[in-house]
N, CA and C of each residue as an Amber inpcrd file, in Angstrom:
protein
   540
  35.2750000  63.1250000 -21.5920000  36.5330000  63.7570000 -21.2890000
  36.8580000  64.7680000 -22.3780000  37.4820000  65.8760000 -21.9770000
  37.8540000  66.9120000 -22.9130000  39.2120000  67.4590000 -22.5150000
  40.0960000  67.6410000 -23.5090000  41.4100000  68.2100000 -23.2390000
  41.3480000  69.6980000 -23.5710000  41.6820000  70.5140000 -22.5950000
  41.7320000  71.9530000 -22.7970000  43.1010000  72.4090000 -22.3340000
  43.9540000  72.7250000 -23.2670000  45.3400000  73.0870000 -22.9870000
  46.0100000  71.9450000 -22.2380000  46.4630000  72.1750000 -21.0280000
  47.1450000  71.1300000 -20.2820000  46.2480000  70.5050000 -19.2260000
  44.9490000  70.7630000 -19.3210000  44.0210000  70.2370000 -18.3240000
  43.0360000  69.2760000 -18.9740000  42.5430000  68.3300000 -18.1770000
  41.5460000  67.3730000 -18.6290000  40.3400000  67.5050000 -17.7200000
  39.1640000  67.5560000 -18.3310000  37.9170000  67.5420000 -17.5740000
  37.3260000  66.1520000 -17.7220000  36.9450000  65.5470000 -16.5900000
  36.4410000  64.1840000 -16.6240000  35.3320000  64.0440000 -15.5890000
  34.2810000  63.3420000 -15.9710000  33.2230000  63.0460000 -15.0120000
  33.6600000  61.9020000 -14.1180000  33.2330000  61.9250000 -12.8660000
  33.5720000  60.8440000 -11.9540000  32.8100000  59.5780000 -12.3490000
  33.0470000  58.4930000 -11.6130000  32.4600000  57.1960000 -11.9350000
  30.9350000  57.2400000 -11.9370000  30.3370000  58.0880000 -11.1040000
  28.8760000  58.2160000 -11.0520000  28.3360000  59.1280000 -12.1470000
  29.2300000  59.8320000 -12.8210000  28.8010000  60.7540000 -13.8700000
  28.1940000  62.0330000 -13.3360000  28.5190000  62.3770000 -12.0920000
  27.8910000  63.5440000 -11.4620000  28.8520000  64.6950000 -11.2110000
  30.0840000  64.3820000 -10.8350000  31.0410000  65.4450000 -10.5150000
  32.0590000  65.5840000 -11.6410000  32.3700000  66.8340000 -11.9630000
  33.3820000  67.1280000 -12.9620000  34.7020000  67.3690000 -12.2500000
  35.7220000  66.7170000 -12.7130000  37.0490000  66.8330000 -12.1080000
  37.9860000  67.3860000 -13.1650000  38.8430000  68.3160000 -12.8000000
  39.8140000  68.9030000 -13.7190000  41.2100000  68.6070000 -13.1800000
  42.0230000  67.9550000 -14.0160000  43.4030000  67.6430000 -13.6280000
  44.3330000  67.9070000 -14.8070000  45.6160000  67.9970000 -14.5090000
  46.6180000  68.1750000 -15.5580000  46.6060000  66.9460000 -16.4640000
  46.8300000  67.1800000 -17.7500000  46.8500000  66.0960000 -18.7410000
  47.8760000  65.0310000 -18.3710000  49.0430000  65.4510000 -17.9080000
  50.0860000  64.4790000 -17.5510000  49.6640000  63.6490000 -16.3360000
  48.9780000  64.2620000 -15.3710000  48.4850000  63.5150000 -14.2070000
  47.3820000  62.5400000 -14.6130000  46.5040000  62.9860000 -15.4960000
  45.4460000  62.1240000 -16.0100000  46.0640000  60.9160000 -16.7080000
  47.0580000  61.1820000 -17.5620000  47.7380000  60.1070000 -18.2790000
  48.3880000  59.1350000 -17.3020000  49.0640000  59.6640000 -16.3000000
  49.7290000  58.8130000 -15.3080000  48.7240000  57.8900000 -14.6210000
  47.5970000  58.4400000 -14.2230000  46.5640000  57.6290000 -13.5660000
  46.0810000  56.5030000 -14.4610000  45.7760000  56.8300000 -15.7080000
  45.2360000  55.8320000 -16.6320000  46.2690000  54.7640000 -16.9540000
  47.5190000  55.1720000 -17.1650000  48.5700000  54.1980000 -17.4620000
  48.7500000  53.2460000 -16.2810000  48.7990000  53.7810000 -15.0700000
  48.9600000  52.9270000 -13.8750000  47.7740000  51.9880000 -13.6840000
  46.5900000  52.4380000 -14.0600000  45.4180000  51.5740000 -13.9650000
  45.5130000  50.4180000 -14.9570000  45.9380000  50.7280000 -16.1690000
  46.0290000  49.7100000 -17.2210000  47.2420000  48.7990000 -17.0540000
  48.3540000  49.3720000 -16.6260000  49.6290000  48.6510000 -16.5040000
  50.2130000  49.0020000 -15.1390000  49.9890000  48.1710000 -14.1300000
  50.3910000  48.5150000 -12.7570000  51.8870000  48.7920000 -12.5640000
  52.7340000  48.2450000 -13.4410000  54.1720000  48.4990000 -13.3250000
  54.7480000  48.8570000 -14.6930000  55.9200000  49.4550000 -14.6660000
  56.6160000  49.7540000 -15.9230000  56.9410000  48.4610000 -16.6710000
  57.2270000  47.4010000 -15.9560000  57.5090000  46.1020000 -16.5880000
  56.2870000  45.5790000 -17.3290000  55.1130000  45.7650000 -16.7460000
  53.8790000  45.3390000 -17.4160000  53.7010000  46.0970000 -18.7290000
  53.9550000  47.3920000 -18.6990000  53.8450000  48.1940000 -19.9160000
  54.9080000  47.7780000 -20.9330000  56.1410000  47.5720000 -20.4870000
  57.2300000  47.1690000 -21.3870000  56.9100000  45.8550000 -22.0920000
  56.3330000  44.9190000 -21.3480000  55.9960000  43.6100000 -21.9160000
  55.0550000  43.7580000 -23.1120000  54.1010000  44.6650000 -23.0070000
  53.1650000  44.8960000 -24.1060000  53.7920000  45.7600000 -25.2000000
  54.6270000  46.6880000 -24.8150000  55.1750000  47.6770000 -25.7440000
  56.2390000  47.0890000 -26.6750000  56.9810000  46.1190000 -26.2180000
  58.1230000  45.6080000 -26.9780000  57.7120000  44.9360000 -28.2890000
  56.5300000  44.3690000 -28.3480000  56.0650000  43.6640000 -29.5450000
  55.1180000  44.5830000 -30.3130000  55.4160000  44.8000000 -31.5990000
  54.6790000  45.7880000 -32.3860000  53.1670000  45.5920000 -32.3360000
  52.6940000  44.3720000 -32.5350000  51.2500000  44.1350000 -32.5510000
  50.6250000  44.4890000 -31.2020000  51.3060000  44.1390000 -30.1280000
  50.7990000  44.4710000 -28.7970000  50.8890000  45.9750000 -28.5490000
  51.9550000  46.6020000 -29.0550000  52.1210000  48.0490000 -28.9000000
  50.9810000  48.7900000 -29.5970000  50.5770000  48.3010000 -30.7640000
  49.4450000  48.9150000 -31.4550000  48.1910000  48.8610000 -30.5860000
  48.0070000  47.7460000 -29.8820000  46.8550000  47.6050000 -28.9790000
  46.9690000  48.5800000 -27.8010000  48.1940000  48.7930000 -27.3040000
  48.4100000  49.7540000 -26.2140000  48.0230000  51.1550000 -26.6920000
  48.5090000  51.5340000 -27.8800000  48.1560000  52.8490000 -28.4300000
  46.6430000  52.9970000 -28.5320000  45.9670000  51.9700000 -29.0220000
  44.5160000  52.0310000 -29.1810000  43.8190000  52.1460000 -27.8260000
  44.2680000  51.3880000 -26.8600000  43.7000000  51.4430000 -25.5180000
  43.8720000  52.8420000 -24.9200000  45.0430000  53.4250000 -25.1080000
  45.2780000  54.7800000 -24.6030000  44.3960000  55.7940000 -25.3270000
  44.3010000  55.6570000 -26.6550000  43.4590000  56.5760000 -27.4430000
  42.0070000  56.5260000 -26.9750000  41.5280000  55.3130000 -26.6760000
  40.1490000  55.1660000 -26.1940000  39.9190000  55.9420000 -24.8960000
  40.9950000  56.1790000 -24.1620000  40.8980000  56.9190000 -22.9010000
  41.3310000  58.3720000 -23.0530000  41.4820000  58.8020000 -24.3020000
  41.8010000  60.1990000 -24.5610000  43.2680000  60.5510000 -24.4170000
  44.1400000  59.5410000 -24.4890000  45.5720000  59.7910000 -24.3240000
  46.2670000  59.6550000 -25.6670000  46.9950000  60.6850000 -26.0280000
  47.7570000  60.7100000 -27.2720000  49.2090000  60.9850000 -26.9060000
  50.0900000  60.0650000 -27.2760000  51.5070000  60.1950000 -26.8990000
  52.1490000  61.4430000 -27.4920000  51.7630000  61.8130000 -28.7050000
  52.3200000  63.0270000 -29.3090000  51.8720000  64.2680000 -28.5390000
  50.6130000  64.2820000 -28.1400000  50.1040000  65.4060000 -27.3460000
  50.8020000  65.4650000 -25.9930000  50.9950000  64.3160000 -25.3770000
  51.7040000  64.2640000 -24.0960000  53.1210000  64.8120000 -24.2460000
  53.7910000  64.4390000 -25.3240000  55.1500000  64.9300000 -25.5760000
  55.1530000  66.4530000 -25.7370000  54.1810000  66.9790000 -26.4790000
  54.0990000  68.4400000 -26.6600000  53.8530000  69.1370000 -25.3280000
  52.9020000  68.6270000 -24.5680000  52.5330000  69.3070000 -23.3310000
  53.6200000  69.2300000 -22.2660000  54.4290000  68.1930000 -22.3210000
  55.5090000  68.0660000 -21.3430000  56.8380000  68.5920000 -21.9020000
  56.8050000  69.0880000 -23.1310000  57.9960000  69.6230000 -23.8010000
  59.0890000  68.5570000 -23.9070000  58.6790000  67.3470000 -24.2540000
  59.6080000  66.2160000 -24.3760000  59.4590000  65.5540000 -25.7480000
  59.5060000  66.3510000 -26.7970000  59.2820000  65.8360000 -28.1470000
  60.3390000  64.8390000 -28.6090000  61.5080000  64.8700000 -28.0110000
  62.5770000  63.9410000 -28.3950000  62.5150000  62.6300000 -27.6190000
  61.6540000  62.5800000 -26.6090000  61.5500000  61.3750000 -25.7760000
  60.8300000  60.2710000 -26.5230000  61.2310000  59.0530000 -26.2410000
  60.5160000  57.9000000 -26.7440000  59.1690000  57.8450000 -26.0180000
  58.1080000  57.4830000 -26.7250000  56.7680000  57.4570000 -26.1330000
  56.6960000  56.5160000 -24.9350000  57.3260000  55.3650000 -25.0300000
  57.3290000  54.4230000 -23.9080000  57.9680000  55.0770000 -22.6830000
  59.1080000  55.6870000 -22.8680000  59.8090000  56.3250000 -21.7530000
  59.0020000  57.4780000 -21.1720000  58.3350000  58.2200000 -22.0300000
  57.5220000  59.3330000 -21.5550000  56.3540000  58.8150000 -20.7130000
  55.6990000  57.7570000 -21.1770000  54.6020000  57.1710000 -20.3950000
  55.1140000  56.6530000 -19.0480000  56.2530000  55.9690000 -19.0590000
  56.8250000  55.4530000 -17.8080000  57.2710000  56.5910000 -16.8920000
  57.7600000  57.6580000 -17.4940000  58.2060000  58.8090000 -16.7080000
  57.0250000  59.4520000 -15.9670000  55.9310000  59.7050000 -16.6880000
  54.8110000  60.3670000 -16.0340000  54.0680000  59.4220000 -15.0890000
  54.0220000  58.1330000 -15.4110000  53.2480000  57.1840000 -14.5960000
  54.0390000  56.6040000 -13.4290000  55.3370000  56.3570000 -13.6360000
  56.1230000  55.6460000 -12.6250000  57.3790000  56.3990000 -12.1980000
  57.5180000  57.6590000 -12.6420000  58.6850000  58.4750000 -12.3290000
  59.9890000  57.8050000 -12.7780000  59.9170000  57.0850000 -13.8880000
  61.0940000  56.4100000 -14.4480000  61.9700000  57.4400000 -15.1720000
  63.2570000  57.1260000 -15.3290000  64.1400000  58.0430000 -16.0660000
  63.6250000  58.2470000 -17.4970000  63.8160000  59.4350000 -17.9970000
  63.3560000  59.7720000 -19.3360000  64.5040000  59.5980000 -20.3150000
  64.2710000  58.8150000 -21.3620000  65.2860000  58.6120000 -22.4080000
  64.7660000  59.1780000 -23.7190000  65.6880000  59.6450000 -24.5210000
  65.3150000  60.0880000 -25.8580000  65.3590000  58.8960000 -26.7990000
  64.7360000  59.0730000 -27.9510000  64.8100000  58.0220000 -28.9760000
  66.2620000  57.8050000 -29.3990000  67.0150000  58.8870000 -29.4750000
  68.4230000  58.7690000 -29.8750000  69.1970000  57.9200000 -28.8670000
  68.9610000  58.1250000 -27.5740000  69.6480000  57.3230000 -26.5510000
  69.3000000  55.8490000 -26.6920000  68.0290000  55.5500000 -26.9560000
  67.6350000  54.1510000 -27.1490000  68.3310000  53.5580000 -28.3720000
  68.3560000  54.3240000 -29.4590000  68.9960000  53.8440000 -30.6880000
  70.4880000  53.5800000 -30.4620000  71.1500000  54.4860000 -29.7820000
  72.5820000  54.3070000 -29.5200000  72.8370000  53.0900000 -28.6360000
  71.9590000  52.8500000 -27.6840000  72.1180000  51.6810000 -26.8230000
  72.0090000  50.3830000 -27.6320000  71.0910000  50.3520000 -28.5970000
  70.9620000  49.1690000 -29.4550000  72.2080000  49.0150000 -30.3100000
  72.6930000  50.1030000 -30.8800000  73.9140000  50.0240000 -31.7060000
  75.0940000  49.4950000 -30.8980000  75.1910000  49.9410000 -29.6670000
  76.3230000  49.5600000 -28.8220000  76.1980000  48.1330000 -28.2760000
  75.0000000  47.7780000 -27.7960000  74.8390000  46.5150000 -27.0760000
  74.2900000  45.3620000 -27.9010000  73.7530000  45.6400000 -29.0750000
  73.1330000  44.5800000 -29.8620000  73.6590000  44.5490000 -31.2920000
  74.9470000  44.6540000 -31.4220000  75.5650000  44.6130000 -32.7430000
  75.2430000  43.3090000 -33.4600000  74.9510000  42.2540000 -32.6950000
  74.6100000  40.9670000 -33.2860000  73.3990000  41.0570000 -34.2130000
  72.4710000  41.9620000 -33.9230000  71.2960000  42.1240000 -34.7800000
  71.6750000  42.6050000 -36.1760000  72.7420000  43.3660000 -36.2610000
  73.2010000  43.8960000 -37.5430000  74.1580000  42.9320000 -38.2330000
  75.0150000  42.3080000 -37.4360000  76.0750000  41.4740000 -37.9910000
  75.5860000  40.2060000 -38.6660000  74.3980000  39.7360000 -38.3430000
  73.9150000  38.5050000 -38.9610000  73.3690000  38.7330000 -40.3700000
  73.4260000  39.9710000 -40.8410000  72.9650000  40.3150000 -42.1880000
  74.1440000  40.8180000 -43.0070000  73.9830000  40.7610000 -44.3020000
  75.0100000  41.2810000 -45.1890000  75.1320000  42.7870000 -45.0590000
  76.1810000  43.3650000 -45.6640000  76.4350000  44.8030000 -45.5170000
  75.2670000  45.7000000 -45.9550000  74.6050000  45.3410000 -47.0400000
  73.4870000  46.1690000 -47.5210000  72.2960000  46.0960000 -46.5660000
  71.9580000  44.9080000 -46.0920000  70.8580000  44.7560000 -45.1400000
  71.2190000  45.4310000 -43.8200000  72.4760000  45.3000000 -43.4190000
  72.9690000  45.9680000 -42.2050000  72.7370000  47.4730000 -42.3220000
  73.0810000  48.0350000 -43.4830000  72.9190000  49.4780000 -43.7080000
  71.4450000  49.8880000 -43.6500000  70.5580000  49.0430000 -44.1090000
  69.1230000  49.3420000 -44.0650000  68.6400000  49.3490000 -42.6160000
  69.0840000  48.3860000 -41.8190000  68.7130000  48.3620000 -40.4000000
  69.2440000  49.6030000 -39.6820000  70.4590000  50.0010000 -40.0210000
  71.0230000  51.2310000 -39.4450000  70.1790000  52.4470000 -39.8260000
  69.7560000  52.5000000 -41.0940000  68.9270000  53.6180000 -41.5540000
  67.5780000  53.6240000 -40.8400000  66.9960000  52.4440000 -40.6290000
  65.7300000  52.3540000 -39.8860000  65.9050000  52.8670000 -38.4560000
  66.9990000  52.4760000 -37.8470000  67.2630000  52.9060000 -36.4780000
  67.4580000  54.4250000 -36.4180000  68.1200000  54.9750000 -37.4080000
  68.3200000  56.4250000 -37.4610000  66.9930000  57.1520000 -37.6790000
  66.1430000  56.6070000 -38.5460000  64.8210000  57.2050000 -38.7630000
  64.0040000  57.1640000 -37.4690000  64.0910000  56.0640000 -36.7350000
  63.4090000  55.9780000 -35.4390000  63.9450000  57.0660000 -34.5010000
  65.2770000  57.2260000 -34.4270000  65.8820000  58.2110000 -33.5250000
  65.3850000  59.6200000 -33.8440000  65.1800000  59.8970000 -35.1170000
  64.7450000  61.2280000 -35.5300000  63.2340000  61.4350000 -35.4200000
  62.4560000  60.3840000 -35.7570000  61.0100000  60.5910000 -35.9180000
  60.1120000  59.6830000 -35.0860000  60.6310000  58.6000000 -34.5500000
  59.8060000  57.7250000 -33.7220000  59.4380000  56.4100000 -34.3760000
  58.6080000  55.6720000 -33.6840000  58.2680000  54.3070000 -34.0760000
  57.5260000  54.1860000 -35.3930000  56.8920000  55.2300000 -35.8510000
  56.1820000  55.1340000 -37.1280000  57.1360000  54.8210000 -38.2670000
  58.4040000  55.0340000 -38.0540000  59.3990000  54.7800000 -39.0890000
  59.6700000  53.2950000 -39.3010000  59.0630000  52.4390000 -38.5090000
  59.2300000  50.9970000 -38.6860000  58.0960000  50.3900000 -39.5040000
  57.2520000  51.2010000 -40.0980000  56.1330000  50.6880000 -40.8860000
  56.6470000  50.1460000 -42.2230000  56.6420000  48.8470000 -42.3250000
  57.0800000  48.1660000 -43.5450000  55.8210000  47.8650000 -44.3510000
  55.7650000  48.0820000 -45.6420000  56.8300000  48.4510000 -46.5660000
  56.9620000  49.9560000 -46.7870000  56.1080000  50.7800000 -46.1750000
  56.1080000  52.2210000 -46.4700000  57.4820000  52.8620000 -46.3190000
  58.1760000  52.5500000 -45.2400000  59.4640000  53.1880000 -44.9760000
  60.5240000  52.7840000 -46.0090000  60.3150000  51.6590000 -46.6800000
  61.2770000  51.2070000 -47.6920000  61.1820000  52.0360000 -48.9710000
  60.1320000  52.8180000 -49.0740000  59.8750000  53.5900000 -50.2990000
  60.3750000  55.0210000 -50.2300000  61.0030000  55.4070000 -49.1060000
  61.4720000  56.7860000 -48.9610000  62.9720000  56.7980000 -48.6640000
  63.6470000  57.8830000 -49.0890000  65.0810000  57.9850000 -48.8230000
  65.3670000  58.0120000 -47.3310000  66.5010000  57.5680000 -46.9120000
  67.6060000  57.0450000 -47.7000000  67.4630000  55.5620000 -48.0410000
  66.4800000  54.8910000 -47.4930000  66.3520000  53.4560000 -47.7240000
  66.0110000  53.1590000 -49.1800000  65.1430000  53.9400000 -49.7810000
  64.7330000  53.7070000 -51.1710000  65.9030000  53.8390000 -52.1420000
  66.9610000  54.5090000 -51.7140000  68.1420000  54.6510000 -52.5720000
  68.8870000  53.3250000 -52.7430000  68.5460000  52.3470000 -51.9310000
  69.2000000  51.0350000 -51.9920000  68.4430000  50.0520000 -52.8680000
  67.3350000  50.5090000 -53.4710000  66.5710000  49.6630000 -54.3800000
  65.0870000  49.7710000 -54.1130000  64.3200000  49.0880000 -54.9710000
  62.8730000  49.0920000 -54.7490000  62.5470000  48.1050000 -53.6320000
  61.2890000  48.0370000 -53.2590000  60.8780000  47.2070000 -52.1230000
  61.3000000  45.7520000 -52.3170000  61.0810000  45.2190000 -53.5060000
  61.4400000  43.8190000 -53.7780000  62.9400000  43.6000000 -53.6330000
  63.7360000  44.5110000 -54.1460000  65.1940000  44.3820000 -54.0370000
  65.6450000  44.4510000 -52.5750000  65.0320000  45.3180000 -51.8110000
  65.3820000  45.4410000 -50.3900000  64.9950000  44.1710000 -49.6370000
  63.8200000  43.6480000 -49.9240000  63.3860000  42.3940000 -49.2970000
  64.3710000  41.2800000 -49.6140000  64.8310000  41.2370000 -50.8470000
  65.7940000  40.1990000 -51.2640000  67.1140000  40.3020000 -50.5030000
  67.5020000  41.5240000 -50.1030000  68.7370000  41.6980000 -49.3370000
  68.6800000  40.9610000 -48.0010000  67.4710000  40.7460000 -47.4990000
  67.2850000  40.0470000 -46.2300000  66.9810000  38.5650000 -46.4220000
  66.7850000  38.1610000 -47.6740000  66.4690000  36.7620000 -47.9370000
  64.9780000  36.4740000 -47.9230000  64.1640000  37.4980000 -48.0900000
  62.7210000  37.3120000 -48.1550000  61.9780000  38.2210000 -47.1870000
  60.6660000  38.3020000 -47.4170000  59.8210000  39.1950000 -46.6200000
  59.7850000  38.7740000 -45.1540000  59.7120000  37.4680000 -44.9050000
  59.6610000  37.0010000 -43.5130000  60.9430000  37.3490000 -42.7650000
  62.0630000  37.2060000 -43.4410000  63.3510000  37.5200000 -42.8080000
  63.4600000  39.0220000 -42.5240000  62.9710000  39.8350000 -43.4320000
  62.9670000  41.2890000 -43.2120000  62.0920000  41.6290000 -42.0160000
  60.8710000  41.0850000 -41.9780000  59.9680000  41.3430000 -40.8470000
  60.6010000  40.9050000 -39.5310000  61.2370000  39.7480000 -39.5410000
  61.8940000  39.2450000 -38.3360000  62.9920000  40.2040000 -37.8830000
  63.8120000  40.6550000 -38.8230000  64.9100000  41.5720000 -38.4890000
  64.3670000  42.8880000 -37.9050000  63.3210000  43.4220000 -38.4990000
  62.7460000  44.6870000 -38.0230000  62.1030000  44.4830000 -36.6500000
  61.4100000  43.3660000 -36.4710000  60.8010000  43.0830000 -35.1630000
  61.8620000  42.9060000 -34.0810000  62.9470000  42.2290000 -34.4050000
  64.0360000  42.0570000 -33.4370000  64.6400000  43.4080000 -33.0630000
  64.7720000  44.2750000 -34.0370000  65.3160000  45.6090000 -33.7940000
  64.3940000  46.3910000 -32.8440000  63.0990000  46.3230000 -33.0900000
  62.1510000  47.0170000 -32.2180000  62.1570000  46.4280000 -30.8090000
  62.1960000  45.1120000 -30.7060000  62.2190000  44.4750000 -29.3880000
  63.4880000  44.8460000 -28.6310000  64.6130000  44.9680000 -29.3400000
  65.8690000  45.3540000 -28.7030000  65.7840000  46.7800000 -28.1460000
  65.0350000  47.6420000 -28.8000000  64.8740000  49.0100000 -28.3100000
  64.2560000  49.0320000 -26.9160000  63.4080000  48.0610000 -26.6220000
  62.6700000  48.0640000 -25.3600000  63.0750000  46.9410000 -24.4110000
  64.2170000  46.3140000 -24.6780000  64.7160000  45.2980000 -23.7510000
  65.0210000  45.9840000 -22.4090000  64.7950000  45.2850000 -21.3570000
  64.9570000  45.8650000 -20.0110000  66.3400000  46.4210000 -19.7630000
């Protein structure tokens, strides 16, 4: 398979005929083959470890979510929503819309932590809204502003009561982003 602008060239199953289709159509076909419904994709996407496997599976088939966003002119869209949009004609949401929905509907995720930890979760959510899921990479994201302004990695971990509690809080935040 080769991506040339917005088109994909792919050999058929017999390896004899070359087929050329739009990148977004190619992506839609592959996503539907791997995940027959949007719910199937959501189930895998909501958990970080499973989401990493989804990204890898897509990459193996020549699908890059950033490239899809560029080609569809949807750079502000969440990758999950963009995949569901092209594959299942689902509504397209931006990362900011997802973040705001979590702030509005899942305040409990923030309230169970002290004010400083709450502020860190808010900053993580804002970084996600601006830049995407890569902003949830712990501990890397704890080392850059504005989060790093609240202390070093050890101090930030202590605000949550330990590394496991921090990981749990971040995982809950990510899962809330993709709740049905």
